[in-house]
KEKOLVO-637702 format. One record per residue: residue in three letters; x, y, z of N, C-alpha, C in turn; residue number from 1. Coordinates in nm, 4 decimals, padded with zeros to 6 digits. Example, Ala and Ser with C-alpha at 12.3 -4.5 7.8 and 13.67 -1.06 7.14 Angstrom:
2
+--------+----------+----------+----------+----------+----------+----------+----------+----------+----------+-----+
! residu !     n.px !     n.py !     n.pz !    ca.px !    ca.py !    ca.pz !     c.px !     c.py !     c.pz ! num !
+--------+----------+----------+----------+----------+----------+----------+----------+----------+----------+-----+
!    ALA !  01.3190 ! -00.5690 !  00.7800 !  01.2300 ! -00.4500 !  00.7800 !  01.3200 ! -00.3300 !  00.7800 !   1 !
!    SER !  01.2850 ! -00.2250 !  00.7080 !  01.3670 ! -00.1060 !  00.7140 !  01.2900 !  00.0030 !  00.7870 !   2 !
+--------+----------+----------+----------+----------+----------+----------+----------+----------+----------+-----+
***
This chain:
119
+--------+----------+----------+----------+----------+----------+----------+----------+----------+----------+-----+
! residu !     n.px !     n.py !     n.pz !    ca.px !    ca.py !    ca.pz !     c.px !     c.py !     c.pz ! num !
+--------+----------+----------+----------+----------+----------+----------+----------+----------+----------+-----+
!    MET !  01.7472 ! -16.0959 !  10.8693 !  01.6214 ! -16.0321 !  10.8411 !  01.5543 ! -15.9972 !  10.9728 !   1 !
!    ALA !  01.5148 ! -15.8765 !  10.9845 !  01.4658 ! -15.8246 !  11.1112 !  01.3458 ! -15.9024 !  11.1650 !   2 !
!    ASP !  01.2525 ! -15.9403 !  11.0811 !  01.1323 ! -16.0068 !  11.1303 !  01.1428 ! -16.1594 !  11.1261 !   3 !
!    ASN !  01.2605 ! -16.2126 !  11.0988 !  01.2856 ! -16.3571 !  11.0907 !  01.2075 ! -16.4265 !  10.9792 !   4 !
!    SER !  01.1551 ! -16.3509 !  10.8867 !  01.0838 ! -16.4092 !  10.7735 !  01.1837 ! -16.4543 !  10.6680 !   5 !
!    PRO !  01.1612 ! -16.5695 !  10.6076 !  01.2512 ! -16.6131 !  10.5004 !  01.2229 ! -16.5453 !  10.3665 !   6 !
!    HIS !  01.1183 ! -16.4641 !  10.3582 !  01.0844 ! -16.3972 !  10.2328 !  01.1882 ! -16.2904 !  10.1989 !   7 !
!    LEU !  01.2233 ! -16.2837 !  10.0727 !  01.3205 ! -16.1854 !  10.0251 !  01.2489 ! -16.0797 !  09.9404 !   8 !
!    PRO !  01.2809 ! -15.9525 !  09.9613 !  01.2187 ! -15.8470 !  09.8806 !  01.2864 ! -15.8352 !  09.7441 !   9 !
!    PHE !  01.2163 ! -15.7714 !  09.6530 !  01.2717 ! -15.7440 !  09.5211 !  01.3099 ! -15.5974 !  09.5123 !  10 !
!    ILE !  01.4153 ! -15.5702 !  09.4363 !  01.4536 ! -15.4326 !  09.4057 !  01.3543 ! -15.3807 !  09.3023 !  11 !
!    PRO !  01.2936 ! -15.2648 !  09.3264 !  01.2067 ! -15.2090 !  09.2227 !  01.2893 ! -15.1868 !  09.0953 !  12 !
!    THR !  01.2470 ! -15.2438 !  08.9859 !  01.3250 ! -15.2333 !  08.8628 !  01.2411 ! -15.1769 !  08.7497 !  13 !
!    ASN !  01.3069 ! -15.1035 !  08.6671 !  01.2480 ! -15.0537 !  08.5444 !  01.3612 ! -15.0575 !  08.4427 !  14 !
!    HIS !  01.3702 ! -15.1675 !  08.3710 !  01.4811 ! -15.1902 !  08.2793 !  01.4330 ! -15.1831 !  08.1351 !  15 !
!    PRO !  01.4219 ! -15.0628 !  08.0785 !  01.3787 ! -15.0535 !  07.9398 !  01.4779 ! -15.1193 !  07.8439 !  16 !
!    ASP !  01.6028 ! -15.1355 !  07.8894 !  01.7031 ! -15.1988 !  07.8034 !  01.6794 ! -15.3489 !  07.7887 !  17 !
!    ARG !  01.5924 ! -15.4061 !  07.8700 !  01.5624 ! -15.5493 !  07.8602 !  01.4794 ! -15.5799 !  07.7376 !  18 !
!    GLY !  01.4104 ! -15.4803 !  07.6873 !  01.3292 ! -15.4988 !  07.5680 !  01.1824 ! -15.5142 !  07.6020 !  19 !
!    PRO !  01.0965 ! -15.4981 !  07.5016 !  00.9526 ! -15.5119 !  07.5235 !  00.9176 ! -15.6571 !  07.5572 !  20 !
!    GLY !  00.8179 ! -15.6731 !  07.6423 !  00.7723 ! -15.8077 !  07.6757 !  00.8546 ! -15.8765 !  07.7828 !  21 !
!    ILE !  00.9500 ! -15.8051 !  07.8453 !  01.0355 ! -15.8636 !  07.9482 !  01.0130 ! -15.7890 !  08.0794 !  22 !
!    ALA !  00.9803 ! -15.8621 !  08.1847 !  00.9665 ! -15.8039 !  08.3185 !  01.0715 ! -15.8700 !  08.4074 !  23 !
!    LEU !  01.1513 ! -15.7898 !  08.4769 !  01.2613 ! -15.8393 !  08.5591 !  01.2444 ! -15.7940 !  08.7026 !  24 !
!    GLN !  01.2658 ! -15.8858 !  08.7971 !  01.2673 ! -15.8538 !  08.9395 !  01.3955 ! -15.9133 !  08.9980 !  25 !
!    VAL !  01.4813 ! -15.8282 !  09.0549 !  01.6076 ! -15.8724 !  09.1149 !  01.5881 ! -15.8795 !  09.2663 !  26 !
!    ILE !  01.6351 ! -15.9863 !  09.3281 !  01.6218 ! -16.0037 !  09.4726 !  01.7117 ! -15.9027 !  09.5442 !  27 !
!    ASP !  01.6563 ! -15.8369 !  09.6444 !  01.7290 ! -15.7358 !  09.7214 !  01.7832 ! -15.7990 !  09.8500 !  28 !
!    PHE !  01.8941 ! -15.8715 !  09.8376 !  01.9533 ! -15.9380 !  09.9533 !  01.9981 ! -15.8371 !  10.0586 !  29 !
!    GLU !  02.0509 ! -15.7227 !  10.0135 !  02.1002 ! -15.6212 !  10.1070 !  01.9887 ! -15.5718 !  10.1994 !  30 !
!    ALA !  01.8715 ! -15.5445 !  10.1423 !  01.7581 ! -15.4986 !  10.2233 !  01.7136 ! -15.6054 !  10.3223 !  31 !
!    ALA !  01.7376 ! -15.7324 !  10.2861 !  01.6997 ! -15.8431 !  10.3740 !  01.8054 ! -15.8679 !  10.4813 !  32 !
!    GLY !  01.9204 ! -15.7997 !  10.4699 !  02.0263 ! -15.8144 !  10.5691 !  02.1078 ! -15.9408 !  10.5546 !  33 !
!    VAL !  02.1104 ! -15.9958 !  10.4340 !  02.1909 ! -16.1152 !  10.4078 !  02.2875 ! -16.0870 !  10.2937 !  34 !
!    SER !  02.3950 ! -16.1638 !  10.2897 !  02.4977 ! -16.1432 !  10.1874 !  02.5474 ! -16.2767 !  10.1337 !  35 !
!    PRO !  02.4656 ! -16.3448 !  10.0542 !  02.5082 ! -16.4741 !  10.0003 !  02.6121 ! -16.4562 !  09.8892 !  36 !
!    PRO !  02.6817 ! -16.5638 !  09.8524 !  02.7833 ! -16.5548 !  09.7470 !  02.7241 ! -16.5620 !  09.6055 !  37 !
!    PHE !  02.5965 ! -16.5338 !  09.5936 !  02.5280 ! -16.5368 !  09.4641 !  02.4236 ! -16.4259 !  09.4627 !  38 !
!    ARG !  02.3652 ! -16.4028 !  09.3474 !  02.2561 ! -16.3083 !  09.3305 !  02.1398 ! -16.3837 !  09.2665 !  39 !
!    GLY !  02.0227 ! -16.3218 !  09.2633 !  01.9078 ! -16.3912 !  09.2073 !  01.8044 ! -16.2961 !  09.1511 !  40 !
!    SER !  01.7223 ! -16.3506 !  09.0632 !  01.6148 ! -16.2723 !  09.0033 !  01.5072 ! -16.3664 !  08.9509 !  41 !
!    ARG !  01.3975 ! -16.3034 !  08.9130 !  01.2912 ! -16.3734 !  08.8408 !  01.2595 ! -16.2853 !  08.7214 !  42 !
!    PHE !  01.2479 ! -16.3467 !  08.6049 !  01.2055 ! -16.2667 !  08.4906 !  01.0983 ! -16.3394 !  08.4124 !  43 !
!    VAL !  01.0138 ! -16.2585 !  08.3507 !  00.9000 ! -16.3089 !  08.2754 !  00.9145 ! -16.2636 !  08.1310 !  44 !
!    VAL !  00.8983 ! -16.3593 !  08.0401 !  00.9014 ! -16.3301 !  07.8965 !  00.7587 ! -16.3511 !  07.8456 !  45 !
!    ALA !  00.6998 ! -16.2452 !  07.7941 !  00.5627 ! -16.2518 !  07.7433 !  00.5575 ! -16.3375 !  07.6167 !  46 !
!    PRO !  00.4410 ! -16.3969 !  07.5873 !  00.4265 ! -16.4754 !  07.4648 !  00.4682 ! -16.3944 !  07.3422 !  47 !
!    GLY !  00.5442 ! -16.4584 !  07.2547 !  00.5877 ! -16.3941 !  07.1316 !  00.7083 ! -16.3030 !  07.1465 !  48 !
!    HIS !  00.7683 ! -16.2959 !  07.2664 !  00.8828 ! -16.2089 !  07.2911 !  01.0074 ! -16.2909 !  07.3240 !  49 !
!    SER !  01.1208 ! -16.2226 !  07.3223 !  01.2475 ! -16.2877 !  07.3570 !  01.3363 ! -16.1876 !  07.4304 !  50 !
!    THR !  01.4309 ! -16.2416 !  07.5049 !  01.5299 ! -16.1559 !  07.5687 !  01.6285 ! -16.1097 !  07.4621 !  51 !
!    ARG !  01.7042 ! -16.0087 !  07.4940 !  01.8139 ! -15.9694 !  07.4059 !  01.9303 ! -16.0635 !  07.4317 !  52 !
!    GLU !  02.0196 ! -16.0748 !  07.3353 !  02.1374 ! -16.1597 !  07.3535 !  02.2154 ! -16.1125 !  07.4758 !  53 !
!    ASP !  02.2584 ! -16.2080 !  07.5573 !  02.3315 ! -16.1765 !  07.6789 !  02.4563 ! -16.2628 !  07.6848 !  54 !
!    VAL !  02.5620 ! -16.2064 !  07.7394 !  02.6861 ! -16.2794 !  07.7645 !  02.7539 ! -16.2088 !  07.8811 !  55 !
!    HIS !  02.8069 ! -16.2867 !  07.9755 !  02.8654 ! -16.2272 !  08.0960 !  02.9677 ! -16.3214 !  08.1584 !  56 !
!    ALA !  03.0417 ! -16.2674 !  08.2540 !  03.1520 ! -16.3416 !  08.3181 !  03.1066 ! -16.4320 !  08.4315 !  57 !
!    VAL !  02.9791 ! -16.4270 !  08.4671 !  02.9311 ! -16.5088 !  08.5782 !  02.8639 ! -16.6360 !  08.5276 !  58 !
!    ALA !  02.8635 ! -16.7387 !  08.6124 !  02.7865 ! -16.8604 !  08.5853 !  02.6425 ! -16.8344 !  08.6281 !  59 !
!    GLU !  02.5485 ! -16.9039 !  08.5649 !  02.4079 ! -16.8778 !  08.5928 !  02.3303 ! -17.0100 !  08.5947 !  60 !
!    LEU !  02.2353 ! -17.0190 !  08.6867 !  02.1462 ! -17.1344 !  08.6960 !  02.0047 ! -17.0840 !  08.6749 !  61 !
!    TRP !  01.9346 ! -17.1426 !  08.5786 !  01.7961 ! -17.1071 !  08.5525 !  01.7058 ! -17.2214 !  08.5930 !  62 !
!    SER !  01.5917 ! -17.1864 !  08.6491 !  01.4832 ! -17.2803 !  08.6747 !  01.3617 ! -17.2279 !  08.5998 !  63 !
!    ILE !  01.3065 ! -17.3093 !  08.5113 !  01.1880 ! -17.2681 !  08.4364 !  01.0669 ! -17.2944 !  08.5262 !  64 !
!    ALA !  01.0087 ! -17.1864 !  08.5788 !  00.8985 ! -17.1978 !  08.6744 !  00.7655 ! -17.2280 !  08.6048 !  65 !
!    CYS !  00.7428 ! -17.1687 !  08.4881 !  00.6237 ! -17.2022 !  08.4100 !  00.6423 ! -17.1574 !  08.2658 !  66 !
!    GLY !  00.5665 ! -17.2213 !  08.1797 !  00.5738 ! -17.1906 !  08.0371 !  00.6731 ! -17.2787 !  07.9636 !  67 !
!    HIS !  00.6922 ! -17.2443 !  07.8376 !  00.7905 ! -17.3152 !  07.7552 !  00.8376 ! -17.2231 !  07.6438 !  68 !
!    GLY !  00.9485 ! -17.2616 !  07.5843 !  01.0064 ! -17.1824 !  07.4760 !  01.1330 ! -17.2475 !  07.4273 !  69 !
!    LYS !  01.2262 ! -17.1649 !  07.3824 !  01.3545 ! -17.2196 !  07.3389 !  01.4664 ! -17.1270 !  07.3829 !  70 !
!    LEU !  01.5785 ! -17.1892 !  07.4113 !  01.6993 ! -17.1194 !  07.4500 !  01.7990 ! -17.1313 !  07.3358 !  71 !
!    LEU !  01.8500 ! -17.0191 !  07.2900 !  01.9602 ! -17.0196 !  07.1946 !  02.0857 ! -17.0023 !  07.2790 !  72 !
!    TYR !  02.1648 ! -17.1089 !  07.2902 !  02.2779 ! -17.1123 !  07.3832 !  02.4050 ! -17.1492 !  07.3077 !  73 !
!    ASP !  02.4934 ! -17.0527 !  07.2963 !  02.6217 ! -17.0765 !  07.2310 !  02.6028 ! -17.1367 !  07.0909 !  74 !
!    GLY !  02.5017 ! -17.0842 !  07.0191 !  02.4771 ! -17.1265 !  06.8818 !  02.3894 ! -17.2500 !  06.8658 !  75 !
!    VAL !  02.3388 ! -17.3053 !  06.9778 !  02.2556 ! -17.4258 !  06.9727 !  02.1155 ! -17.3919 !  07.0235 !  76 !
!    GLU !  02.0120 ! -17.4399 !  06.9541 !  01.8742 ! -17.4186 !  06.9966 !  01.8307 ! -17.5347 !  07.0862 !  77 !
!    ILE !  01.7820 ! -17.5005 !  07.2068 !  01.7451 ! -17.6007 !  07.3064 !  01.6027 ! -17.5725 !  07.3534 !  78 !
!    PRO !  01.5107 ! -17.6704 !  07.3415 !  01.3761 ! -17.6473 !  07.3947 !  01.3801 ! -17.6439 !  07.5476 !  79 !
!    VAL !  01.2988 ! -17.5551 !  07.6076 !  01.2900 ! -17.5459 !  07.7534 !  01.1424 ! -17.5482 !  07.7925 !  80 !
!    GLN !  01.1159 ! -17.6040 !  07.9106 !  00.9787 ! -17.6111 !  07.9584 !  00.9763 ! -17.6107 !  08.1102 !  81 !
!    GLU !  00.8582 ! -17.5896 !  08.1648 !  00.8388 ! -17.5871 !  08.3090 !  00.9061 ! -17.7081 !  08.3747 !  82 !
!    GLY !  00.9822 ! -17.6817 !  08.4808 !  01.0513 ! -17.7883 !  08.5541 !  01.1963 ! -17.8064 !  08.5146 !  83 !
!    ASP !  01.2381 ! -17.7481 !  08.4022 !  01.3774 ! -17.7617 !  08.3579 !  01.4704 ! -17.6765 !  08.4436 !  84 !
!    PHE !  01.5914 ! -17.7283 !  08.4667 !  01.7013 ! -17.6527 !  08.5258 !  01.8100 ! -17.6438 !  08.4203 !  85 !
!    LEU !  01.8715 ! -17.5266 !  08.4068 !  01.9733 ! -17.5050 !  08.3045 !  02.0938 ! -17.4356 !  08.3660 !  86 !
!    TYR !  02.2126 ! -17.4828 !  08.3328 !  02.3366 ! -17.4186 !  08.3764 !  02.3941 ! -17.3447 !  08.2576 !  87 !
!    LEU !  02.4149 ! -17.2145 !  08.2723 !  02.4726 ! -17.1317 !  08.1671 !  02.6144 ! -17.0948 !  08.2101 !  88 !
!    ALA !  02.7121 ! -17.1441 !  08.1382 !  02.8526 ! -17.1208 !  08.1711 !  02.8916 ! -16.9760 !  08.1402 !  89 !
!    PRO !  02.9931 ! -16.9264 !  08.2086 !  03.0398 ! -16.7905 !  08.1801 !  03.0798 ! -16.7736 !  08.0335 !  90 !
!    PHE !  03.0552 ! -16.6553 !  07.9800 !  03.0947 ! -16.6132 !  07.8455 !  03.0263 ! -16.6908 !  07.7328 !  91 !
!    LYS !  02.9121 ! -16.7531 !  07.7611 !  02.8335 ! -16.8205 !  07.6576 !  02.7147 ! -16.7317 !  07.6215 !  92 !
!    LYS !  02.7012 ! -16.6988 !  07.4933 !  02.5893 ! -16.6155 !  07.4488 !  02.4588 ! -16.6937 !  07.4666 !  93 !
!    HIS !  02.3532 ! -16.6202 !  07.5112 !  02.2245 ! -16.6853 !  07.5288 !  02.1090 ! -16.5879 !  07.5087 !  94 !
!    VAL !  02.0017 ! -16.6436 !  07.4564 !  01.8758 ! -16.5731 !  07.4318 !  01.7653 ! -16.6733 !  07.4619 !  95 !
!    VAL !  01.6602 ! -16.6294 !  07.5302 !  01.5453 ! -16.7171 !  07.5498 !  01.4256 ! -16.6580 !  07.4764 !  96 !
!    ILE !  01.3500 ! -16.7452 !  07.4110 !  01.2365 ! -16.7057 !  07.3277 !  01.1113 ! -16.7757 !  07.3798 !  97 !
!    ASN !  01.0067 ! -16.6966 !  07.4024 !  00.8787 ! -16.7549 !  07.4408 !  00.7983 ! -16.7752 !  07.3130 !  98 !
!    ASP !  00.7917 ! -16.8992 !  07.2677 !  00.7156 ! -16.9292 !  07.1466 !  00.5806 ! -16.9926 !  07.1797 !  99 !
!    GLY !  00.5412 ! -16.9821 !  07.3065 !  00.4129 ! -17.0368 !  07.3498 !  00.3056 ! -16.9307 !  07.3612 ! 100 !
!    ASP !  00.1912 ! -16.9708 !  07.4166 !  00.0773 ! -16.8810 !  07.4336 !  00.0671 ! -16.8254 !  07.5752 ! 101 !
!    ASP !  00.1483 ! -16.8756 !  07.6670 !  00.1462 ! -16.8318 !  07.8061 !  00.2798 ! -16.7684 !  07.8412 ! 102 !
!    ARG !  00.2857 ! -16.6977 !  07.9529 !  00.4109 ! -16.6350 !  07.9947 !  00.5144 ! -16.7415 !  08.0302 ! 103 !
!    LEU !  00.6384 ! -16.7079 !  08.0079 !  00.7526 ! -16.7931 !  08.0410 !  00.8209 ! -16.7279 !  08.1609 ! 104 !
!    VAL !  00.8209 ! -16.7971 !  08.2752 !  00.8772 ! -16.7427 !  08.3987 !  01.0047 ! -16.8193 !  08.4322 ! 105 !
!    ILE !  01.1139 ! -16.7446 !  08.4504 !  01.2447 ! -16.8046 !  08.4775 !  01.3017 ! -16.7450 !  08.6050 ! 106 !
!    CYS !  01.3432 ! -16.8321 !  08.6961 !  01.4147 ! -16.7904 !  08.8166 !  01.5626 ! -16.8117 !  08.7898 ! 107 !
!    SER !  01.6439 ! -16.7109 !  08.8203 !  01.7861 ! -16.7127 !  08.7871 !  01.8706 ! -16.6851 !  08.9108 ! 108 !
!    GLN !  01.9754 ! -16.7621 !  08.9264 !  02.0770 ! -16.7356 !  09.0278 !  02.2102 ! -16.7285 !  08.9547 ! 109 !
!    TRP !  02.2959 ! -16.6327 !  08.9926 !  02.4263 ! -16.6218 !  08.9275 !  02.5331 ! -16.5929 !  09.0306 ! 110 !
!    TRP !  02.6566 ! -16.6313 !  08.9963 !  02.7701 ! -16.6158 !  09.0869 !  02.8982 ! -16.6085 !  09.0059 ! 111 !
!    ASP !  02.9982 ! -16.5515 !  09.0682 !  03.1306 ! -16.5389 !  09.0064 !  03.2063 ! -16.6684 !  09.0330 ! 112 !
!    THR !  03.2382 ! -16.7416 !  08.9287 !  03.3075 ! -16.8702 !  08.9465 !  03.4510 ! -16.8517 !  08.9916 ! 113 !
!    ASN !  03.5065 ! -16.7294 !  08.9831 !  03.6434 ! -16.7035 !  09.0272 !  03.6499 ! -16.6549 !  09.1715 ! 114 !
!    ALA !  03.5350 ! -16.6264 !  09.2303 !  03.5342 ! -16.5764 !  09.3679 !  03.5753 ! -16.6871 !  09.4635 ! 115 !
!    GLN !  03.6518 ! -16.6512 !  09.5626 !  03.6950 ! -16.7456 !  09.6640 !  03.5860 ! -16.7576 !  09.7702 ! 116 !
!    PRO !  03.5485 ! -16.8805 !  09.8073 !  03.4472 ! -16.8956 !  09.9102 !  03.4943 ! -16.8417 !  10.0436 ! 117 !
!    THR !  03.4023 ! -16.7857 !  10.1201 !  03.4358 ! -16.7391 !  10.2535 !  03.3797 ! -16.8374 !  10.3536 ! 118 !
!    VAL !  03.4526 ! -16.8593 !  10.4601 !  03.4087 ! -16.9559 !  10.5597 !  03.3918 ! -16.8895 !  10.6944 ! 119 !
+--------+----------+----------+----------+----------+----------+----------+----------+----------+----------+-----+
***
């Protein structure tokens, strides 16, 4: 990073396919001049809204930054709340629902579990 700041910029996003009530910000590692073996984002689910069903080949780690709701994960309903960390395995269907009165903020990191580490 040119200015030696640890702050990472976000890619300007406009993802209408995410559905109403969902705001997504993806970290722009390239603009920051770094190339980690993972990617990251922050997304907000408005009260009364949910994400669309998602399934992908990457592993994912979620940190619930604020709010609460429920995660439908591989056919199981799991309550989630501020402070929780969740590991989502590759190819597992998942949906998060904000059933509270406040926004649900989730920080996500994902990586390809088949990628070979570089040293």
